[in-house]
C-alpha positions as a printed Julia matrix, in Angstrom:
117×3 Matrix{Float64}:
   2.4    -0.6   -14.88
  -0.35    1.9   -15.46
  -2.22    3.89  -12.85
  -5.32    1.63  -12.96
  -3.2    -1.47  -12.36
  -1.54    0.34   -9.42
  -5.02    1.02   -7.89
  -6.15   -2.56   -8.39
  -2.99   -3.97   -6.84
  -3.35   -1.82   -3.8
  -6.99   -2.69   -3.3
  -5.93   -6.36   -3.32
  -3.8    -5.74   -0.21
  -6.89   -5.71    2.02
  -7.84   -9.12    0.79
  -4.27  -10.37    1.2
  -4.09   -9.08    4.77
  -7.56  -10.4     5.68
  -6.5   -13.83    4.57
  -3.27  -13.59    6.45
  -5.14  -12.64    9.67
  -7.66  -15.5     9.18
  -4.79  -18.0     8.53
  -6.16  -18.8     5.03
  -3.36  -17.11    3.05
  -0.93  -19.06    1.07
   1.55  -16.15    1.37
   4.17  -16.02    4.01
   3.95  -12.3     4.7
   6.62  -10.81    7.07
   6.25   -7.5     8.76
   9.93   -6.58    8.1
   9.29   -6.84    4.33
   5.73   -5.58    4.2
   6.6    -2.31    5.86
   8.96   -1.38    3.07
   7.48    0.78    0.33
   9.84   -0.23   -2.48
   9.17   -4.0    -2.73
   5.69   -4.14   -4.09
   4.84   -3.51   -7.72
   3.7     0.09   -7.08
   6.78    0.84   -5.09
   9.04   -0.53   -7.81
   7.19    1.66  -10.31
   7.38    4.74   -8.07
  11.14    4.46   -7.63
  11.71    3.13  -11.13
   9.66    4.18  -14.23
   7.43    6.51  -12.2
  10.37    8.82  -11.36
   9.56   10.68  -14.6
   6.62   12.18  -12.68
   8.88   13.48   -9.85
   8.49   17.14  -10.88
   4.74   16.89  -10.41
   3.43   17.88   -6.9
   1.23   14.78   -6.6
   4.27   12.49   -7.07
   5.72   13.45   -3.67
   2.25   13.07   -2.17
   2.0     9.52   -3.55
   5.46    8.67   -2.22
   4.51    9.84    1.24
   1.07    8.21    1.24
   2.38    4.9    -0.16
   5.11    4.72    2.44
   2.56    5.26    5.22
   0.31    2.58    3.65
   3.17    0.03    4.03
   3.86    1.08    7.63
   0.18    0.43    8.37
   0.18   -2.89    6.43
   3.44   -3.93    8.25
   1.71   -3.14   11.58
  -1.21   -5.48   10.69
   1.27   -8.27    9.89
   3.29   -7.54   12.98
   0.16   -7.94   15.18
  -0.57  -11.29   13.52
   3.02  -12.34   14.14
   2.44  -11.39   17.81
  -0.79  -13.57   17.93
  -2.94  -10.38   18.2
  -5.59  -11.15   15.61
  -8.09   -8.84   17.23
  -5.6    -6.0    17.11
  -4.73   -6.88   13.47
  -8.42   -6.76   12.48
  -8.79   -3.41   14.21
  -5.76   -2.04   12.48
  -6.99   -3.33    9.13
 -10.31   -1.48    9.53
  -8.67    1.64   11.03
  -5.3     2.95   10.17
  -4.73    0.59    7.21
  -8.13    1.38    5.63
  -7.4     5.1     5.87
  -3.96    4.74    4.52
  -5.28    2.58    1.64
  -7.9     5.2     0.72
  -5.29    7.94    0.8
  -2.92    5.95   -1.38
  -5.56    5.2    -4.0
  -6.59    8.91   -3.95
  -2.92    9.87   -4.45
  -2.62    7.5    -7.41
  -5.75    8.97   -8.98
  -4.53   12.54   -8.36
  -1.16   11.76   -9.97
  -2.94   10.11  -12.94
  -5.1    13.26  -13.47
  -2.04   15.53  -13.13
   0.06   13.38  -15.53
  -2.77   13.47  -18.12
  -2.65   17.25  -18.15
   1.06   17.24  -18.83
């Protein structure tokens, strides 16, 4: 996985969650899995191949922001599971959107930092 693929994959989460809220998703998302930061492709990379970047300051920032992103994504799914689609849409546009931006920024920061190395 490269940094650009990681960014693209995380941008797709908003579409995935929107479809889940609307009931048009073919995915069976579960909050217990979505809230974990090591199951998606980026998470597998962070804790796998990406560990080589651990000495870089932006690596720890990415780990933290990515974990928060999944907490927020899990919250959206949990609201849908509880039949609170209004709350899910609000979370998608609020906490999730902020966490998503922060995660993408953290990926870009690590990409820049790694390029200097």
